[in-house]
ZAMARGU-4260 file (C-alpha; in steps of 0.2 Angstrom, whole numbers, plus 5000, padded with zeros to 4 digits):
<rodrens>
0) 5410/4167/5559 | 5402/4157/5545 | 5385/4160/5537 | 5377/4146/5547 | 5383/4153/5564
5) 5378/4171/5560 | 5361/4165/5555 | 5359/4155/5571 | 5365/4170/5582 | 5352/4180/5572
10) 5338/4168/5576 | 5343/4166/5594 | 5341/4185/5596 | 5324/4184/5589 | 5320/4170/5601
15) 5326/4180/5616 | 5314/4194/5611 | 5300/4182/5609 | 5302/4175/5626 | 5303/4192/5634
20) 5287/4197/5624 | 5277/4182/5630 | 5283/4185/5648 | 5275/4202/5647 | 5292/4211/5647
25) 5289/4222/5632 | 5303/4235/5634 | 5316/4221/5637 | 5310/4213/5621 | 5314/4229/5612
30) 5330/4232/5621 | 5338/4215/5618 | 5337/4217/5599 | 5341/4236/5597 | 5360/4233/5596
35) 5358/4221/5581 | 5343/4228/5571 | 5353/4236/5558 | 5364/4221/5554 | 5354/4205/5559
40) 5340/4199/5549 | 5330/4191/5563 | 5334/4205/5575 | 5327/4218/5562 | 5312/4208/5560
45) 5308/4206/5579 | 5312/4224/5582 | 5300/4231/5568 | 5286/4218/5573 | 5286/4224/5591
50) 5284/4242/5584 | 5270/4236/5573 | 5260/4228/5587 | 5261/4245/5596 | 5256/4255/5581
55) 5241/4243/5577 | 5235/4243/5596 | 5236/4262/5598 | 5231/4267/5581 | 5241/4283/5584
60) 5248/4292/5569 | 5265/4295/5576 | 5267/4276/5581 | 5261/4271/5564 | 5274/4283/5555
65) 5288/4277/5567 | 5283/4258/5564 | 5283/4261/5545 | 5301/4269/5546 | 5307/4254/5556
70) 5299/4241/5544 | 5307/4250/5529 | 5324/4248/5538 | 5321/4230/5542 | 5316/4227/5524
75) 5333/4235/5518 | 5343/4224/5530 | 5334/4208/5525 | 5335/4212/5506 | 5354/4214/5508
80) 5354/4195/5512 | 5343/4190/5498 | 5350/4181/5482 | 5355/4194/5469 | 5349/4187/5452
85) 5356/4192/5435 | 5345/4200/5422 | 5342/4184/5413 | 5337/4175/5429 | 5326/4190/5434
90) 5317/4190/5417 | 5315/4171/5419 | 5306/4173/5435 | 5291/4180/5426 | 5290/4164/5416
95) 5293/4151/5430 | 5296/4150/5449 | 5313/4152/5456 | 5321/4136/5463 | 5325/4141/5481
100) 5334/4124/5483 | 5348/4132/5474 | 5349/4146/5487 | 5360/4145/5503 | 5351/4143/5519
105) 5354/4161/5523 | 5346/4166/5507 | 5331/4155/5510 | 5328/4163/5527 | 5330/4180/5519
110) 5316/4176/5506 | 5305/4170/5520 | 5308/4185/5531 | 5306/4197/5517 | 5288/4190/5514
115) 5284/4191/5532 | 5290/4209/5534 | 5282/4215/5518 | 5265/4208/5524 | 5267/4218/5540
120) 5271/4234/5529 | 5256/4231/5519 | 5245/4231/5534 | 5252/4247/5540 | 5249/4255/5523
125) 5230/4253/5526 | 5232/4260/5543 | 5243/4275/5537 | 5229/4284/5530 | 5213/4273/5534
130) 5201/4286/5526 | 5210/4286/5509 | 5206/4274/5495 | 5223/4277/5488 | 5231/4269/5504
135) 5219/4255/5502 | 5225/4251/5484 | 5243/4253/5489 | 5241/4241/5503 | 5232/4228/5492
140) 5246/4229/5479 | 5259/4225/5493 | 5248/4211/5499 | 5247/4204/5481 | 5266/4204/5480
145) 5268/4196/5497 | 5255/4182/5492 | 5265/4179/5476 | 5281/4177/5486 | 5273/4164/5498
150) 5265/4155/5484 | 5281/4153/5475 | 5290/4147/5491 | 5276/4135/5495 | 5276/4128/5478
155) 5295/4125/5478 | 5295/4117/5495 | 5280/4105/5491 | 5288/4100/5474 | 5304/4095/5482
160) 5296/4086/5497 | 5286/4076/5485 | 5301/4070/5476 | 5311/4065/5491 | 5313/4047/5495
165) 5309/4041/5513 | 5323/4042/5525 | 5333/4054/5514 | 5340/4071/5520 | 5327/4084/5517
170) 5331/4098/5506 | 5324/4112/5517 | 5326/4115/5536 | 5311/4113/5547 | 5312/4132/5551
175) 5310/4136/5533 | 5296/4123/5530 | 5287/4128/5545 | 5288/4147/5542 | 5282/4145/5524
180) 5268/4134/5529 | 5262/4146/5542 | 5263/4161/5531 | 5255/4153/5516 | 5242/4145/5527
185) 5238/4162/5535 | 5235/4169/5518 | 5224/4155/5512 | 5213/4155/5528 | 5212/4174/5529
190) 5206/4175/5510 | 5193/4161/5513 | 5185/4172/5527 | 5182/4187/5516 | 5164/4191/5510
195) 5160/4182/5493 | 5160/4199/5483 | 5177/4204/5489 | 5184/4186/5486 | 5178/4186/5468
200) 5187/4202/5465 | 5203/4196/5473 | 5202/4179/5463 | 5202/4190/5447 | 5219/4196/5452
205) 5226/4179/5457 | 5222/4179/5476 | 5213/4163/5481 | 5207/4156/5498 | 5206/4139/5504
210) 5200/4137/5522 | 5204/4118/5524 | 5222/4119/5518 | 5225/4135/5526 | 5220/4128/5543
215) 5230/4112/5540 | 5246/4121/5536 | 5244/4133/5551 | 5241/4118/5563 | 5256/4108/5556
220) 5267/4124/5558 | 5261/4126/5576 | 5265/4108/5581 | 5283/4110/5574 | 5289/4120/5590
225) 5300/4132/5580 | 5304/4150/5582 | 5288/4155/5573 | 5276/4142/5581 | 5270/4155/5594
230) 5263/4166/5580 | 5254/4150/5573 | 5247/4147/5590 | 5242/4165/5592 | 5233/4164/5575
235) 5224/4148/5579 | 5218/4155/5596 | 5211/4170/5587 | 5203/4160/5574 | 5195/4147/5586
240) 5190/4159/5601 | 5185/4175/5591 | 5183/4173/5572 | 5173/4156/5573 | 5161/4163/5586
245) 5155/4175/5572 | 5155/4164/5557 | 5153/4146/5562 | 5153/4143/5581 | 5148/4125/5579
250) 5165/4122/5572 | 5174/4128/5588 | 5187/4115/5593 | 5190/4116/5612 | 5203/4102/5611
255) 5215/4113/5600 | 5212/4128/5611 | 5215/4118/5627 | 5231/4110/5621 | 5239/4126/5615
260) 5234/4136/5631 | 5241/4121/5642 | 5258/4121/5633 | 5261/4140/5632 | 5255/4144/5649
265) 5266/4130/5656 | 5281/4138/5646 | 5276/4156/5650 | 5266/4157/5666 | 5256/4173/5668
270) 5258/4178/5650 | 5245/4191/5647 | 5243/4185/5629 | 5238/4167/5634 | 5229/4172/5650
275) 5218/4183/5639 | 5213/4168/5627 | 5210/4157/5642 | 5197/4170/5647 | 5190/4169/5630
280) 5189/4150/5632 | 5179/4153/5648 | 5167/4165/5639 | 5163/4152/5626 | 5160/4139/5639
285) 5148/4150/5648 | 5159/4152/5664 | 5157/4171/5664 | 5163/4175/5681 | 5178/4164/5678
290) 5182/4174/5663 | 5180/4190/5672 | 5193/4184/5685 | 5205/4180/5671 | 5203/4196/5662
295) 5206/4205/5679 | 5222/4195/5681 | 5227/4202/5664 | 5223/4220/5670 | 5234/4217/5686
300) 5249/4215/5675 | 5259/4231/5673 | 5260/4235/5655 | 5265/4250/5645 | 5252/4246/5632
305) 5235/4251/5640 | 5227/4244/5624 | 5229/4227/5631 | 5218/4233/5646 | 5205/4239/5633
310) 5203/4222/5626 | 5200/4216/5644 | 5187/4230/5646 | 5178/4225/5630 | 5177/4206/5636
315) 5171/4211/5653 | 5158/4223/5646 | 5150/4208/5637 | 5152/4196/5652 | 5142/4208/5663
320) 5129/4211/5649 | 5127/4192/5647 | 5125/4191/5666 | 5111/4205/5664 | 5122/4217/5675
325) 5118/4232/5664 | 5126/4245/5675 | 5143/4236/5675 | 5142/4233/5656 | 5139/4252/5654
330) 5154/4256/5666 | 5166/4247/5654 | 5158/4253/5638 | 5161/4271/5646 | 5179/4267/5650
335) 5182/4262/5632 | 5173/4277/5625 | 5184/4288/5636 | 5201/4279/5634 | 5201/4270/5617
340) 5203/4277/5600 | 5197/4261/5591 | 5179/4266/5588 | 5172/4279/5600 | 5156/4279/5589
345) 5153/4261/5594 | 5158/4262/5612 | 5148/4278/5615 | 5132/4269/5608 | 5136/4253/5618
350) 5136/4264/5634 | 5119/4272/5629 | 5112/4255/5626 | 5118/4247/5642 | 5114/4262/5653
355) 5097/4263/5646 | 5094/4245/5651 | 5100/4249/5668 | 5091/4266/5671 | 5083/4275/5656
360) 5083/4291/5667 | 5102/4292/5669 | 5107/4310/5665 | 5122/4308/5654 | 5114/4296/5641
365) 5108/4310/5630 | 5125/4319/5631 | 5134/4303/5625 | 5121/4299/5612 | 5124/4317/5605
370) 5142/4313/5604 | 5141/4296/5595 | 5140/4303/5577 | 5155/4315/5579 | 5168/4301/5580
375) 5163/4291/5564 | 5178/4282/5556 | 5182/4279/5537 | 5192/4263/5532 | 5197/4263/5514
380) 5186/4278/5510 | 5170/4269/5517 | 5161/4270/5534 | 5160/4255/5545 | 5143/4246/5545
385) 5143/4244/5563 | 5146/4262/5566 | 5132/4267/5554 | 5120/4256/5565 | 5126/4264/5581
390) 5123/4282/5574 | 5106/4277/5567 | 5101/4270/5584 | 5108/4285/5594 | 5099/4297/5582
395) 5083/4287/5585 | 5085/4288/5604 | 5087/4307/5602 | 5072/4310/5590 | 5060/4298/5598
400) 5057/4303/5616 | 5074/4296/5622 | 5068/4278/5620 | 5076/4262/5614 | 5068/4245/5613
405) 5079/4232/5622 | 5095/4240/5615 | 5107/4229/5626 | 5099/4213/5620 | 5099/4219/5602
410) 5118/4222/5604 | 5121/4205/5611 | 5111/4197/5596 | 5122/4207/5583 | 5138/4202/5592
415) 5133/4184/5593 | 5134/4183/5612 | 5116/4175/5615 | 5122/4157/5615 | 5134/4161/5630
420) 5119/4168/5641 | 5114/4155/5653 | 5096/4147/5654 | 5090/4157/5669 | 5095/4174/5661
425) 5087/4169/5644 | 5071/4165/5653 | 5072/4182/5662 | 5075/4191/5645 | 5060/4182/5637
430) 5049/4189/5652 | 5056/4207/5648 | 5052/4204/5629 | 5034/4199/5633 | 5032/4215/5643
435) 5038/4225/5629 | 5026/4216/5617 | 5011/4219/5628 | 5015/4238/5629 | 5017/4239/5610
440) 5000/4229/5607 | 4991/4240/5620 | 4979/4254/5615 | 4990/4267/5624 | 5001/4279/5613
445) 5018/4271/5610 | 5035/4279/5614 | 5041/4281/5595 | 5033/4283/5578 | 5040/4266/5574
450) 5031/4253/5584 | 5032/4240/5571 | 5051/4241/5571 | 5051/4236/5590 | 5037/4223/5587
455) 5048/4215/5574 | 5063/4216/5585 | 5054/4208/5600 | 5048/4193/5589 | 5065/4191/5581
460) 5074/4191/5598 | 5061/4179/5605 | 5064/4167/5591 | 5083/4167/5594 | 5081/4165/5613
465) 5069/4151/5612 | 5079/4142/5598 | 5094/4142/5610 | 5083/4135/5623 | 5078/4121/5612
470) 5060/4125/5608 | 5061/4124/5589 | 5042/4125/5586 | 5040/4141/5597 | 5056/4149/5589
475) 5049/4145/5571 | 5032/4153/5575 | 5041/4169/5582 | 5052/4171/5567 | 5038/4168/5555
480) 5028/4182/5565 | 5043/4194/5563 | 5045/4190/5544 | 5026/4195/5542 | 5030/4213/5547
485) 5047/4214/5537 | 5040/4225/5523 | 5032/4237/5536 | 5048/4240/5546 | 5055/4258/5545
490) 5074/4261/5543 | 5073/4276/5554 | 5077/4266/5570 | 5091/4256/5563 | 5083/4239/5568
495) 5084/4231/5551 | 5102/4238/5549 | 5107/4229/5564 | 5099/4213/5558 | 5108/4214/5542
500) 5124/4215/5551 | 5121/4197/5557
</rodrens>
């Protein structure tokens, strides 16, 4: 069998695993590539990526260690198919980029697969020992190597494409071009989303982001309908329905989301992946009960990875919170606290906040609040800001008469869910806030030593809600009132910490 035939068989094996995976048949996806993972480049990549997904979702140390071992084997299989340059060529690569047009098709695929698999390995390096700064540095170095590979590949392909005359035979196959565009586009987009301080540091070592170009490349790769196009589709759905909702919700493109979901749900009906994103689309449009139904459809699909259900619990928790069904929101926060390893500190405080909104006298609120600080995580040697906030608020609850001011609404503000609350419920929340303000401004003794914190929070939330209702003058007045008390607000309750998170 010639190189081209071997390569096609290898790609067909990965395509079969993809189809099983997107049809919710996780074990079948693994089983179909196991016989070939030690000899076939694409089978090796598919096998280690399935293990990677499980490791990231479970965050279990054994799963992470097993996935790292599988990735290292895959890298060896892929590396054995890469072009072996002599010493002179190796030294020249430090001076100028290699010309991959001189590579065989199999060698080009090996370069692309090596970059993709190395990226997966670098992510797991962070997860291997999330509390260690050393792991953080090791992961960053691997990402730098991976970025350099993608940049070299993209530069070479772009140069040759610009020199080709119209109608001539292209130098590179569509699979190579699409894979390079997707990988390099993901790097450019991902880097552009980092905080400015981190981005400036990364630019110093040669890593630069470009949001516009990154999105353009990913969209082009997704439209090419190739082996990797589903990864580009998944990335775009994540960006549009989750990431943009935190950074620039006004840029949300419902047409792109609808187009991708229609095509992939037609191809993979009942796919838990795309049904979940259809639920996210419903959340953004404000159809909260429609979203809950879709998430429940996901939960009804038998899966070995219960973490998929945890994602649905997370979304349903917010849907019920936005519907002001605090008891149901607390129910799913408690499920996450008990079952998930992602952030017990955050989930515990979310239960405290939502259950307090439902019934402040609930017996176990104090018990969960006491457990909140015991599960704090460290990533790259640092604590997460959102967990610091959760701990401050839990301690404030315990220290100040077991009282919190509008904790459920405050969480919705921090997580940017207020725009999805319907008009009727926004009006109800404004009425609740007015009652809190009247209590603070009365002559009676207040619940906590920090009345100004709660006064500040009430005016801040009023401003946000009425701005969403279209009453700009009233919103401006409320926010100005909140700012007048900024210097007097104490940090003890965690209110300002929460505001800075936004």
